[in-house]
MARBA-3410 file (N, C-alpha, C, O; in Angstrom, 1 decimal):
243
12.1,23.3,-1.7,13.4,22.6,-1.7,13.2,21.1,-2.0,12.4,20.5,-1.5 ~ 14.0,20.6,-2.9,14.0,19.2,-3.3,14.5,18.4,-2.2,15.6,18.6,-1.7 ~ 13.8,17.3,-1.8,14.3,16.4,-0.7,15.1,15.3,-1.3,14.5,14.5,-2.1 ~ 16.4,15.2,-1.0,17.2,14.1,-1.5,16.7,12.8,-1.0,16.2,12.6,0.0 ~ 16.9,11.7,-1.9,16.6,10.4,-1.5,15.2,10.0,-1.9,14.8,8.8,-1.8
14.3,10.9,-2.4,13.0,10.5,-3.0,13.1,10.7,-4.5,13.3,11.7,-5.0 ~ 13.0,9.5,-5.2,13.0,9.5,-6.6,11.6,9.7,-7.1,10.7,8.9,-6.9 ~ 11.4,10.9,-7.7,10.1,11.2,-8.3,10.2,11.6,-9.7,11.3,11.9,-10.2 ~ 9.1,11.5,-10.4,9.1,11.9,-11.8,8.6,13.3,-11.9,7.4,13.5,-11.9 ~ 9.5,14.2,-12.1,9.2,15.6,-12.4,8.6,16.5,-11.3,8.4,17.7,-11.5
8.3,15.9,-10.1,7.7,16.7,-9.0,8.4,16.4,-7.7,9.0,15.3,-7.5 ~ 8.3,17.3,-6.8,8.8,17.2,-5.5,7.7,16.7,-4.5,6.5,16.7,-4.9 ~ 8.0,16.3,-3.3,7.0,15.8,-2.4,5.9,16.8,-2.1,4.7,16.5,-2.2 ~ 6.3,18.1,-1.9,5.3,19.1,-1.6,4.4,19.3,-2.8,3.2,19.5,-2.7 ~ 5.0,19.3,-4.0,4.2,19.4,-5.2,3.2,18.2,-5.4,2.1,18.4,-5.8
3.7,17.0,-5.0,2.8,15.9,-5.1,1.6,16.1,-4.2,0.5,15.8,-4.7 ~ 1.8,16.5,-3.0,0.7,16.7,-2.1,-0.3,17.7,-2.7,-1.5,17.5,-2.6 ~ 0.2,18.8,-3.2,-0.6,19.9,-3.8,-1.4,19.4,-5.0,-2.6,19.6,-5.1 ~ -0.7,18.7,-5.9,-1.4,18.2,-7.1,-2.4,17.2,-6.8,-3.5,17.2,-7.4 ~ -2.1,16.3,-5.9,-3.1,15.3,-5.5,-4.3,15.9,-4.9,-5.4,15.4,-5.1
-4.1,16.9,-4.0,-5.2,17.5,-3.4,-6.1,18.2,-4.4,-7.3,18.1,-4.4 ~ -5.5,18.8,-5.4,-6.2,19.4,-6.5,-7.0,18.4,-7.3,-8.2,18.5,-7.6 ~ -6.3,17.2,-7.6,-6.9,16.2,-8.4,-8.1,15.6,-7.7,-9.2,15.3,-8.3 ~ -8.1,15.4,-6.4,-9.2,14.9,-5.6,-10.4,15.8,-5.6,-11.5,15.4,-5.5 ~ -10.1,17.1,-5.7,-11.2,18.1,-5.7,-11.9,18.2,-7.1,-13.1,18.2,-7.1
-11.1,18.2,-8.2,-11.7,18.5,-9.5,-11.7,17.3,-10.4,-12.3,17.4,-11.5 ~ -11.1,16.2,-10.0,-11.2,15.0,-10.8,-10.1,14.9,-11.9,-10.2,14.1,-12.8 ~ -9.1,15.8,-11.7,-8.0,15.8,-12.7,-7.2,14.6,-12.6,-7.2,13.9,-11.5 ~ -6.4,14.2,-13.6,-5.5,13.1,-13.4,-4.4,13.4,-12.5,-3.9,14.6,-12.4 ~ -3.9,12.4,-11.8,-2.9,12.6,-10.7,-1.5,12.6,-11.4,-1.3,12.4,-12.5
-0.5,13.0,-10.6,0.8,13.2,-11.1,1.5,11.8,-11.4,0.8,10.8,-11.2 ~ 2.7,11.8,-11.8,3.4,10.6,-12.3,3.7,9.7,-11.1,3.5,10.0,-10.0 ~ 4.2,8.6,-11.5,4.6,7.5,-10.5,5.6,8.1,-9.4,6.5,8.8,-9.8 ~ 5.3,7.7,-8.2,6.2,8.1,-7.1,6.9,6.9,-6.5,6.2,5.8,-6.3 ~ 8.2,6.9,-6.3,8.9,5.8,-5.7,9.4,6.4,-4.4,10.5,7.0,-4.3
8.7,6.2,-3.3,9.1,6.8,-2.0,10.3,6.3,-1.4,10.9,7.0,-0.5 ~ 10.8,5.1,-1.8,12.0,4.5,-1.2,13.1,4.6,-2.3,12.9,4.1,-3.4 ~ 14.2,5.2,-1.9,15.3,5.4,-2.9,16.2,4.2,-3.1,17.1,4.2,-4.0 ~ 16.1,3.2,-2.3,16.9,2.0,-2.4,18.3,2.1,-1.8,19.1,1.2,-1.9 ~ 18.6,3.3,-1.1,19.9,3.5,-0.6,19.9,3.8,0.9,20.8,3.3,1.6
18.9,4.6,1.4,18.9,5.0,2.8,17.5,5.3,3.2,16.5,5.0,2.4 ~ 17.3,5.8,4.4,16.0,6.0,4.9,15.5,7.5,4.7,14.5,7.9,5.3 ~ 16.2,8.2,3.8,15.7,9.5,3.5,14.3,9.5,3.0,14.0,8.7,2.1 ~ 13.5,10.4,3.5,12.1,10.4,3.0,11.1,9.6,3.9,10.0,9.4,3.5 ~ 11.6,9.0,5.0,10.8,8.1,5.8,11.0,8.6,7.3,12.0,9.1,7.7
9.9,8.4,8.1,9.9,8.9,9.4,9.2,7.9,10.4,8.5,7.0,9.9 ~ 9.5,8.0,11.6,8.8,7.3,12.7,8.1,8.4,13.5,8.3,9.6,13.4 ~ 7.3,7.9,14.5,6.6,8.9,15.4,7.5,9.5,16.4,7.2,10.5,17.0 ~ 8.7,8.9,16.5,9.8,9.6,17.3,10.8,10.2,16.3,11.6,9.4,15.8 ~ 10.7,11.5,16.0,11.6,12.1,15.0,13.1,11.7,15.2,13.6,11.9,16.4
13.7,11.3,14.2,15.1,11.1,14.2,15.5,9.7,14.7,16.7,9.3,14.7 ~ 14.5,8.9,15.1,14.7,7.5,15.6,14.3,6.5,14.5,13.1,6.3,14.3 ~ 15.3,5.9,13.8,14.9,4.9,12.8,14.6,3.5,13.3,14.2,2.6,12.6 ~ 14.6,3.4,14.7,14.3,2.1,15.3,15.2,1.0,14.7,16.4,1.2,14.6 ~ 14.6,-0.1,14.3,15.4,-1.2,13.7,15.4,-1.2,12.2,15.9,-2.2,11.6
14.9,-0.1,11.6,14.8,-0.1,10.1,16.2,0.2,9.5,17.0,1.0,10.1 ~ 16.5,-0.5,8.4,17.8,-0.3,7.7,17.6,-0.6,6.2,16.5,-1.0,5.8 ~ 18.6,-0.4,5.5,18.6,-0.8,4.0,19.7,-1.8,3.8,20.8,-1.7,4.3 ~ 19.3,-2.8,3.0,20.3,-3.9,2.7,19.6,-5.0,2.0,18.7,-4.8,1.2 ~ 20.1,-6.2,2.2,19.5,-7.4,1.5,19.2,-8.4,2.6,20.1,-8.8,3.3
17.9,-8.8,2.7,17.5,-9.7,3.8,17.4,-11.2,3.3,17.1,-11.4,2.2 ~ 17.7,-12.1,4.2,17.5,-13.5,4.0,17.2,-14.2,5.3,17.6,-13.6,6.3 ~ 16.6,-15.3,5.3,16.4,-16.1,6.5,17.7,-16.4,7.2,18.6,-16.8,6.5 ~ 17.7,-16.3,8.5,18.9,-16.7,9.2,18.9,-18.2,9.3,18.0,-18.8,9.8 ~ 20.0,-18.8,8.8,20.0,-20.3,8.7,20.0,-20.9,10.1,19.7,-22.1,10.3
20.4,-20.1,11.2,20.3,-20.6,12.5,19.0,-20.4,13.2,18.7,-21.1,14.2 ~ 18.1,-19.5,12.6,16.8,-19.3,13.2,15.9,-18.7,12.2,16.0,-17.5,11.8 ~ 15.0,-19.5,11.6,14.1,-19.0,10.5,13.1,-18.0,10.9,12.4,-17.5,10.1 ~ 13.1,-17.6,12.2,12.3,-16.5,12.6,13.0,-15.1,12.5,12.4,-14.1,12.9 ~ 14.2,-15.2,12.1,15.0,-13.9,12.0,15.6,-13.8,10.6,15.6,-14.7,9.8
16.0,-12.5,10.3,16.7,-12.2,9.1,18.2,-12.1,9.4,18.6,-11.7,10.5 ~ 19.0,-12.4,8.4,20.4,-11.9,8.3,20.3,-10.7,7.2,19.6,-10.9,6.2 ~ 21.0,-9.7,7.5,21.0,-8.5,6.6,22.4,-8.3,6.0,23.4,-8.1,6.8 ~ 22.5,-8.2,4.7,23.8,-8.0,4.1,23.8,-6.5,3.6,22.8,-6.1,2.9 ~ 24.8,-5.7,3.9,24.8,-4.3,3.4,24.9,-4.3,1.8,25.3,-5.3,1.2
24.5,-3.2,1.3,24.6,-3.0,-0.1,23.4,-3.4,-0.9,23.3,-3.1,-2.2 ~ 22.4,-3.9,-0.3,21.1,-4.3,-1.0,20.2,-3.1,-1.1,20.5,-2.0,-0.7 ~ 19.1,-3.3,-1.8,18.1,-2.1,-2.0,16.7,-2.5,-1.4,15.7,-2.2,-2.1 ~ 16.7,-3.1,-0.2,15.5,-3.5,0.4,15.3,-2.6,1.7,16.3,-2.3,2.4 ~ 14.1,-2.3,2.0,13.7,-1.6,3.2,13.4,-2.6,4.3,12.4,-3.3,4.2
14.2,-2.7,5.3,14.2,-3.9,6.2,13.9,-3.4,7.7,14.6,-2.5,8.2 ~ 13.0,-4.1,8.4,12.9,-3.9,9.8,13.5,-5.2,10.4,12.9,-6.3,10.3 ~ 14.6,-5.0,11.0,15.4,-6.2,11.5,15.2,-6.5,13.0,16.1,-7.0,13.6 ~ 14.1,-6.1,13.5,13.8,-6.4,14.9,13.8,-7.9,15.1,13.5,-8.6,14.1 ~ 14.0,-8.4,16.3,14.0,-9.8,16.6,12.6,-10.3,16.9,12.4,-11.4,17.4
11.6,-9.4,16.7,10.2,-9.9,16.9,9.7,-9.6,18.4,8.7,-10.3,18.8 ~ 10.4,-8.7,19.1,9.9,-8.5,20.5,9.3,-7.1,20.6,9.3,-6.6,21.8 ~ 8.8,-6.5,19.6,8.2,-5.2,19.7,9.1,-4.1,20.0,8.7,-3.1,20.5 ~ 10.3,-4.2,19.6,11.3,-3.1,19.9,11.5,-2.1,18.8,12.2,-1.1,19.0 ~ 10.8,-2.2,17.7,10.9,-1.3,16.6,9.7,-0.4,16.6,8.9,-0.4,17.5
9.7,0.5,15.5,8.6,1.4,15.4,8.0,1.3,14.0,8.6,0.8,13.1 ~ 6.8,1.8,13.8,6.2,1.9,12.5,6.9,3.0,11.7,7.4,4.0,12.3 ~ 7.0,2.8,10.4,7.7,3.7,9.5,6.8,4.2,8.4,6.1,3.4,7.8 ~ 6.8,5.5,8.2,5.9,6.0,7.2,6.6,7.1,6.3,7.6,7.7,6.7 ~ 6.1,7.2,5.1,6.7,8.0,4.1,6.4,9.5,4.3,5.3,9.8,4.8
7.3,10.3,3.9,7.0,11.8,3.8,6.1,12.1,2.6,5.4,13.0,2.6 ~ 6.3,11.3,1.5,5.4,11.5,0.4,4.0,11.1,0.7,3.8,10.1,1.4 ~ 3.0,11.8,0.2,1.6,11.6,0.5,0.9,11.1,-0.7,1.4,11.3,-1.9 ~ -0.2,10.4,-0.5,-1.0,9.9,-1.7,-2.5,10.0,-1.3,-2.9,10.0,-0.1 ~ -3.3,10.0,-2.3,-4.7,9.8,-2.2,-5.1,8.6,-3.1,-4.7,7.5,-2.8
-5.9,8.8,-4.1,-6.3,7.7,-5.1,-5.0,7.2,-5.7,-4.1,8.0,-6.1 ~ -4.8,5.9,-5.7,-3.5,5.4,-6.2,-3.6,3.9,-6.4,-4.5,3.2,-6.0 ~ -2.6,3.4,-7.2,-2.3,2.0,-7.3,-0.9,1.8,-6.7,0.1,2.3,-7.2 ~ -0.9,1.1,-5.6,0.3,0.9,-4.8,0.8,-0.5,-5.1,0.1,-1.5,-4.9 ~ 2.0,-0.7,-5.5,2.6,-2.0,-5.7,3.9,-2.1,-4.9,4.7,-1.1,-4.8
4.2,-3.3,-4.4,5.4,-3.6,-3.7,5.6,-5.1,-3.5,4.6,-5.9,-3.7 ~ 6.8,-5.4,-3.1,7.1,-6.8,-2.7,7.3,-6.8,-1.2,7.9,-5.8,-0.6 ~ 6.9,-7.9,-0.5,7.2,-8.0,0.9,7.6,-9.4,1.3,7.1,-10.4,0.7 ~ 8.5,-9.5,2.3,9.0,-10.8,2.7,9.0,-10.8,4.3,9.4,-9.8,4.9 ~ 8.6,-11.9,4.8,8.6,-12.1,6.3,9.3,-13.4,6.6,9.2,-14.4,5.8
10.0,-13.5,7.7,10.5,-14.8,8.2,9.4,-15.6,8.9,8.2,-15.1,8.9 ~ 9.7,-16.7,9.4,8.7,-17.6,10.0,8.0,-16.9,11.2,8.7,-16.4,12.1 ~ 6.7,-16.9,11.2,5.9,-16.4,12.3,5.8,-14.9,12.4,5.3,-14.4,13.4 ~ 6.4,-14.2,11.5,6.5,-12.7,11.6,5.2,-12.0,11.1,4.4,-12.6,10.5 ~ 5.1,-10.7,11.5,3.9,-10.0,11.3,4.2,-8.5,11.1,5.0,-7.9,11.7
3.5,-7.9,10.1,3.6,-6.5,9.8,2.3,-6.1,9.2,1.3,-6.8,9.3 ~ 2.3,-4.9,8.6,1.1,-4.4,8.0,1.4,-3.3,7.0,2.3,-2.5,7.2 ~ 0.6,-3.2,5.9,0.7,-2.1,4.9,-0.5,-1.2,5.2,-1.6,-1.6,5.1 ~ -0.2,0.1,5.6,-1.2,1.0,5.9,-1.4,2.0,4.8,-0.5,2.9,4.6 ~ -2.4,1.8,4.0,-2.7,2.7,2.9,-3.1,4.1,3.5,-3.9,4.1,4.3
-2.5,5.2,2.9,-2.7,6.5,3.5,-2.4,6.6,5.0,-2.9,7.5,5.7 ~ -1.6,5.6,5.5,-1.3,5.6,6.9,-2.4,5.2,7.8,-2.2,5.3,9.0 ~ -3.5,4.8,7.3,-4.7,4.5,8.2,-5.5,3.3,7.9,-6.3,2.9,8.7 ~ -5.3,2.6,6.8,-6.1,1.5,6.4,-5.2,0.3,6.2,-4.5,0.2,5.2 ~ -5.3,-0.7,7.1,-4.3,-1.8,7.1,-4.7,-3.0,6.3,-5.8,-3.5,6.4
-3.7,-3.4,5.4,-3.7,-4.8,4.8,-2.7,-5.6,5.6,-1.5,-5.2,5.7 ~ -3.1,-6.7,6.0,-2.2,-7.5,6.9,-1.1,-8.2,6.1,-1.2,-8.6,5.0 ~ 0.1,-8.2,6.8,1.3,-8.9,6.4,1.6,-9.9,7.5,1.9,-9.5,8.6 ~ 1.7,-11.2,7.1,1.9,-12.2,8.1,2.4,-13.5,7.4,2.2,-13.7,6.2 ~ 3.2,-14.2,8.2,3.6,-15.6,7.7,2.3,-16.4,7.8,2.0,-17.0,8.8
1.6,-16.6,6.6,0.4,-17.4,6.6,0.6,-18.6,5.7,-0.4,-19.2,5.2 ~ 1.9,-19.0,5.5,2.1,-20.2,4.6,1.4,-21.4,5.1,1.4,-21.7,6.3 ~ 0.7,-22.1,4.1,0.0,-23.3,4.5,-1.5,-23.0,4.8,-2.2,-24.0,5.0 ~ -1.9,-21.8,4.9,-3.3,-21.5,5.2,-4.1,-21.0,4.0,-5.2,-20.4,4.2 ~ -3.6,-21.3,2.8,-4.2,-20.8,1.6,-5.7,-21.2,1.5,-6.6,-20.5,1.1
-6.0,-22.5,1.9,-7.4,-23.0,1.7,-8.4,-22.4,2.7,-9.6,-22.3,2.4 ~ -7.9,-22.0,3.9,-8.8,-21.4,4.9,-8.2,-20.2,5.6,-7.9,-20.3,6.8 ~ -8.0,-19.1,4.9,-7.4,-17.9,5.5,-8.4,-17.3,6.5,-9.6,-17.3,6.3 ~ -7.8,-16.7,7.5,-8.7,-16.0,8.5,-8.6,-14.5,8.4,-7.9,-14.0,7.5 ~ -9.3,-13.8,9.3,-9.3,-12.4,9.3,-8.0,-11.7,9.6,-7.9,-10.5,9.5
-7.1,-12.5,10.2,-5.8,-11.9,10.5,-4.6,-12.4,9.7,-3.5,-12.1,9.9 ~ -4.9,-13.2,8.6,-3.9,-13.7,7.8,-3.4,-12.8,6.7,-4.0,-11.7,6.5 ~ -2.3,-13.1,6.0,-1.8,-12.3,5.0,-2.8,-11.9,4.0,-3.6,-12.8,3.5 ~ -2.9,-10.6,3.7,-3.9,-10.1,2.7,-5.2,-9.7,3.3,-6.0,-9.1,2.6 ~ -5.5,-10.0,4.5,-6.7,-9.6,5.2,-6.8,-8.1,5.3,-5.7,-7.4,5.5
-7.9,-7.5,5.1,-8.1,-6.1,5.4,-8.6,-6.0,6.8,-9.6,-6.5,7.2 ~ -7.7,-5.5,7.7,-7.9,-5.6,9.1,-9.3,-5.0,9.5,-9.6,-3.9,9.3 ~ -10.0,-5.9,10.2,-11.3,-5.5,10.7,-12.4,-5.5,9.7,-13.6,-5.1,10.0 ~ -12.1,-5.8,8.4,-13.1,-5.7,7.4,-13.4,-7.1,6.8,-14.6,-7.5,6.9 ~ -12.4,-7.8,6.2,-12.7,-9.1,5.7,-11.4,-9.8,5.4,-10.4,-9.2,5.2
-11.5,-11.2,5.5,-10.3,-12.0,5.1,-10.1,-12.0,3.6,-11.0,-11.7,2.9 ~ -8.9,-12.5,3.2,-8.7,-12.6,1.7,-9.4,-13.7,1.1,-9.7,-14.7,1.8 ~ -9.7,-13.6,-0.2,-10.4,-14.7,-0.9,-9.4,-15.5,-1.8,-8.8,-14.9,-2.6 ~ -9.3,-16.8,-1.5,-8.4,-17.7,-2.3,-7.0,-17.2,-2.5,-6.5,-17.1,-3.6 ~ -6.3,-16.8,-1.4,-5.0,-16.3,-1.6,-4.0,-17.4,-1.9,-4.2,-18.6,-1.7
-2.8,-17.0,-2.5,-1.7,-17.9,-2.7,-0.6,-17.4,-1.9,0.0,-16.3,-2.2 ~ -0.2,-18.1,-0.9,0.8,-17.7,0.1,2.2,-18.2,-0.3,2.3,-19.4,-0.6 ~ 3.2,-17.4,-0.1,4.6,-17.9,-0.3,5.2,-18.3,1.1,4.7,-17.9,2.2 ~ 6.2,-19.1,1.0,6.8,-19.6,2.3,7.7,-18.5,2.9,8.1,-17.6,2.2 ~ 7.9,-18.6,4.2,8.8,-17.6,4.9,10.1,-17.5,4.1,10.7,-18.5,3.7
10.6,-16.3,4.0,11.8,-16.0,3.2,11.6,-15.8,1.8,12.6,-15.5,1.1 ~ 10.4,-16.0,1.2,10.1,-15.8,-0.2,9.3,-14.4,-0.3,8.7,-14.0,0.6 ~ 9.4,-13.8,-1.5,8.8,-12.5,-1.7,7.4,-12.7,-2.1,7.0,-13.5,-3.0 ~ 6.5,-11.9,-1.5,5.1,-11.8,-1.9,4.9,-10.4,-2.6,5.5,-9.5,-2.2 ~ 4.1,-10.4,-3.6,3.8,-9.2,-4.4,2.4,-8.7,-4.2,1.4,-9.5,-4.4
2.3,-7.4,-3.9,1.0,-6.8,-3.7,0.7,-5.8,-4.8,1.7,-5.1,-5.3 ~ -0.5,-5.6,-5.2,-1.0,-4.5,-6.0,-2.3,-4.1,-5.5,-3.3,-4.8,-5.5 ~ -2.3,-2.8,-5.0,-3.5,-2.3,-4.2,-4.1,-1.2,-5.0,-3.4,-0.1,-5.2 ~ -5.3,-1.3,-5.5,-6.0,-0.2,-6.2,-6.9,0.5,-5.1,-7.8,-0.1,-4.6 ~ -6.7,1.7,-4.9,-7.2,2.4,-3.8,-7.9,3.7,-4.2,-7.4,4.5,-5.0
-9.1,3.9,-3.6,-9.9,5.1,-3.8,-10.0,5.8,-2.4,-10.5,5.2,-1.4 ~ -9.4,7.0,-2.3,-9.4,7.7,-1.0,-10.7,8.3,-0.6,-11.6,8.4,-1.5 ~ -11.0,8.5,0.7,-12.2,9.2,1.1,-12.3,10.6,0.5,-11.2,11.2,0.2 ~ -13.5,11.1,0.3,-13.6,12.4,-0.3,-14.3,13.3,0.8,-15.2,12.9,1.5 ~ -13.8,14.5,0.9,-14.2,15.5,1.8,-14.6,16.8,1.1,-14.0,17.2,0.1
-15.7,17.5,1.6,-16.0,18.8,1.0,-15.2,19.9,1.6,-14.3,19.6,2.4 ~ -15.4,21.1,1.1,-14.6,22.2,1.6,-14.7,22.5,3.1,-13.8,23.1,3.6 ~ -15.8,22.0,3.7,-16.0,22.2,5.1,-15.3,21.1,5.9,-15.3,21.1,7.1 ~ -14.7,20.1,5.2,-14.1,19.0,5.9,-15.0,17.9,6.2,-14.6,16.9,6.9 ~ -16.2,17.9,5.7,-17.2,16.8,5.9,-17.0,15.7,4.9,-16.9,16.0,3.7
-16.9,14.5,5.4,-16.7,13.4,4.4,-18.0,13.1,3.6,-19.0,13.0,4.2 ~ -17.8,13.1,2.3,-18.9,12.8,1.4,-18.9,11.5,0.7,-19.9,11.1,0.1 ~ -17.8,10.8,0.8,-17.7,9.4,0.3,-16.6,8.6,1.0,-15.6,9.2,1.4 ~ -16.9,7.4,1.3,-16.0,6.5,2.1,-14.8,6.1,1.2,-14.9,6.1,0.0 ~ -13.7,5.8,1.8,-12.6,5.1,1.2,-13.0,3.8,0.7,-14.0,3.2,1.2
-12.2,3.2,-0.3,-12.6,1.9,-0.9,-11.4,1.2,-1.4,-10.6,1.8,-2.2 ~ -11.2,0.0,-1.1,-10.2,-0.9,-1.8,-10.9,-1.4,-3.0,-11.8,-2.3,-3.0 ~ -10.6,-0.8,-4.2,-11.2,-1.3,-5.4,-10.8,-2.7,-5.8,-11.6,-3.5,-6.2 ~ -9.5,-3.0,-5.5,-9.0,-4.3,-5.8,-7.7,-4.5,-5.1,-6.9,-3.5,-5.0 ~ -7.5,-5.7,-4.5,-6.2,-6.0,-3.9,-5.7,-7.3,-4.6,-6.5,-8.3,-4.5
-4.6,-7.3,-5.1,-4.0,-8.5,-5.8,-2.8,-8.9,-5.0,-1.9,-8.1,-4.8 ~ -2.8,-10.2,-4.7,-1.6,-10.8,-3.9,-1.1,-12.0,-4.7,-1.8,-12.9,-5.0 ~ 0.2,-11.9,-5.1,0.8,-12.9,-5.9,0.0,-13.3,-7.1,-0.1,-14.5,-7.4 ~ -0.5,-12.3,-7.8,-1.2,-12.5,-9.1,-2.7,-12.9,-8.9,-3.3,-13.1,-9.9 ~ -3.2,-13.0,-7.7,-4.6,-13.5,-7.5,-5.3,-12.3,-6.8,-4.9,-11.7,-5.8
-6.5,-12.0,-7.4,-7.3,-11.0,-6.8,-8.0,-11.5,-5.5,-8.7,-12.5,-5.5 ~ -7.6,-10.9,-4.3,-8.1,-11.4,-3.1,-9.2,-10.5,-2.5,-9.9,-10.9,-1.5 ~ -9.4,-9.3,-3.0,-10.5,-8.3,-2.6,-10.9,-7.6,-3.8,-10.2,-7.2,-4.6 ~ -12.2,-7.3,-3.8,-12.8,-6.3,-4.8,-13.8,-5.5,-4.1,-14.7,-6.0,-3.5 ~ -13.7,-4.2,-4.4,-14.8,-3.2,-4.0,-15.2,-3.3,-2.5,-16.3,-3.5,-2.2
-14.2,-3.2,-1.7,-14.4,-3.2,-0.2,-14.5,-1.8,0.3,-13.5,-1.1,0.3 ~ -15.6,-1.4,0.8,-15.8,0.0,1.3,-15.3,0.0,2.7,-15.5,-0.9,3.5 ~ -14.6,1.1,3.1,-14.1,1.3,4.4,-14.8,2.5,5.1,-14.4,3.7,4.8 ~ -15.8,2.3,5.9,-16.5,3.4,6.5,-15.6,4.2,7.5,-15.9,5.4,7.7 ~ -14.5,3.6,8.0,-13.6,4.4,8.8,-12.2,3.7,8.7,-12.0,2.7,8.1
-11.3,4.4,9.4,-9.9,3.9,9.4,-9.8,2.6,10.2,-10.7,2.4,11.1 ~ -8.7,1.9,10.1,-8.5,0.7,10.9,-7.6,1.2,12.1,-6.9,2.2,12.0 ~ -7.5,0.4,13.2,-6.6,0.8,14.3,-5.2,0.9,14.0,-4.7,0.2,13.1 ~ -4.4,1.7,14.8,-3.0,1.7,14.7,-2.3,2.5,13.7,-1.1,2.3,13.4 ~ -3.0,3.4,13.1,-2.5,4.2,12.0,-1.6,5.4,12.5,-1.4,5.5,13.7
-1.2,6.2,11.6,-0.3,7.4,11.9,-1.0,8.4,12.8,-0.5,8.8,13.8 ~ -2.2,8.8,12.4,-2.9,9.8,13.2,-4.2,9.3,13.8,-4.8,9.9,14.7 ~ -4.7,8.1,13.3,-6.0,7.6,13.8,-7.2,8.4,13.3,-8.2,8.3,14.0 ~ -7.1,9.0,12.2,-8.3,9.7,11.6,-8.2,9.7,10.1,-7.1,9.6,9.5 ~ -9.4,9.9,9.5,-9.4,9.9,8.0,-9.1,11.3,7.5,-9.4,12.3,8.2
-8.6,11.4,6.3,-8.2,12.6,5.7,-8.0,12.4,4.2,-8.0,11.3,3.7 ~ -8.0,13.5,3.4,-7.9,13.4,1.9,-6.6,12.8,1.4,-6.5,12.1,0.4 ~ -5.5,13.0,2.1,-4.2,12.6,1.7,-3.5,11.9,2.9,-3.7,12.3,4.1 ~ -2.6,11.0,2.7,-1.8,10.4,3.8,-0.6,9.7,3.3,-0.4,9.5,2.1 ~ 0.3,9.3,4.2,1.5,8.6,3.8,1.3,7.1,3.6,0.2,6.6,3.9
2.3,6.4,3.1,2.3,5.0,3.1,3.0,4.6,4.4,4.2,5.0,4.6 ~ 2.4,3.7,5.2,3.1,3.3,6.4,3.3,1.8,6.5,2.4,1.0,6.0 ~ 4.4,1.3,7.0,4.7,-0.1,7.3,4.7,-0.3,8.8,5.5,0.3,9.5 ~ 4.0,-1.3,9.2,4.0,-1.6,10.7,5.3,-2.2,11.0,5.8,-3.1,10.4 ~ 5.9,-1.7,12.1,7.2,-2.2,12.5,7.4,-2.8,13.9,8.5,-3.1,14.3
6.3,-2.9,14.6,6.4,-3.2,16.0,6.0,-4.7,16.3,5.8,-5.0,17.5 ~ 5.9,-5.5,15.3,5.5,-6.9,15.5,6.5,-7.9,15.0,6.2,-9.1,15.2 ~ 7.6,-7.5,14.3,8.5,-8.5,13.9,9.3,-8.1,12.7,9.0,-7.1,12.1 ~ 10.2,-8.9,12.2,11.0,-8.6,11.1,10.2,-8.6,9.8,9.3,-9.4,9.6 ~ 10.5,-7.7,8.9,9.9,-7.6,7.6,10.8,-6.9,6.6,11.6,-6.1,7.0
10.7,-7.2,5.3,11.5,-6.5,4.3,10.5,-6.1,3.2,9.6,-6.9,2.8 ~ 10.7,-4.9,2.6,9.9,-4.4,1.5,10.9,-4.0,0.4,12.0,-3.6,0.6 ~ 10.4,-4.0,-0.8,11.2,-3.6,-2.0,10.2,-3.2,-3.1,9.0,-3.5,-3.1 ~ 10.8,-2.6,-4.2,10.0,-2.2,-5.4,8.7,-1.5,-5.0,7.6,-1.8,-5.6 ~ 8.8,-0.5,-4.2,7.6,0.3,-3.7,7.3,1.4,-4.7,8.2,2.2,-5.0
6.1,1.3,-5.2,5.7,2.3,-6.2,4.2,2.8,-5.9,3.4,2.0,-5.5 ~ 4.0,4.1,-6.1,2.7,4.6,-6.0,2.3,5.3,-7.3,2.9,6.3,-7.7 ~ 1.4,4.7,-8.0,1.0,5.2,-9.4,-0.3,5.9,-9.4,-1.1,5.7,-8.5 ~ -0.5,6.7,-10.4,-1.8,7.5,-10.5,-3.0,6.6,-10.7,-2.9,5.5,-11.4 ~ -4.1,6.9,-10.1,-5.4,6.3,-10.3,-6.4,7.4,-10.6,-6.9,8.0,-9.7
-6.6,7.7,-11.9,-7.5,8.8,-12.2,-8.9,8.6,-11.7,-9.4,7.5,-11.6 ~ -9.5,9.7,-11.2,-10.9,9.7,-10.8,-11.8,10.2,-11.9,-11.7,11.4,-12.2 ~ -12.6,9.3,-12.4,-13.5,9.7,-13.5,-14.9,9.9,-13.0,-15.8,10.2,-13.8
END
């Protein structure tokens, strides 16, 4: 059954999972670009409490002129927004669409002092944080850091309320038919605002706080939602052939 609200090129979510699993096994090229967010509603996205969207909504976000730590949200936009006031009242949000090897691109915006995270395959976190002004000396928890692995190299940070652009080149972990891992996951490249901040970072295990807390051949894209307001847009998952 085709799931409404997921814009895909020629394949359904179930077919995507099947084709990617096949590609990871035999090295075939992956399916076409997936856009897991339809720009209209939350169809195709879930939280760990089924049916509870928490503070996530769709609209157009901007800094609140009365409080730069918050967003104002205008209906009718095409951004995926967590509009919590920063008190941990929301939930993490993850896609029904699954991916393995991929190039993930998206834009992200945070208000002053806010915090989120991009979890590749739902288990490996790239930090999202208001790190404006820390370009010269980024730390292990600043925007672009691979959580628990390494800080970003020479990042260019945008001010709160401005859009940051990520491009994540990702190689999934590989498992044999018995379920034994034969190759670790790897961030081949992470580009933030046009600057390469990571290259060839091996991930021996998942980072904390993911969807299931374990490694697997396929997983969803997850956005951390329990640390503050954040907005995402232009979310795309493109094929990354395994040669």
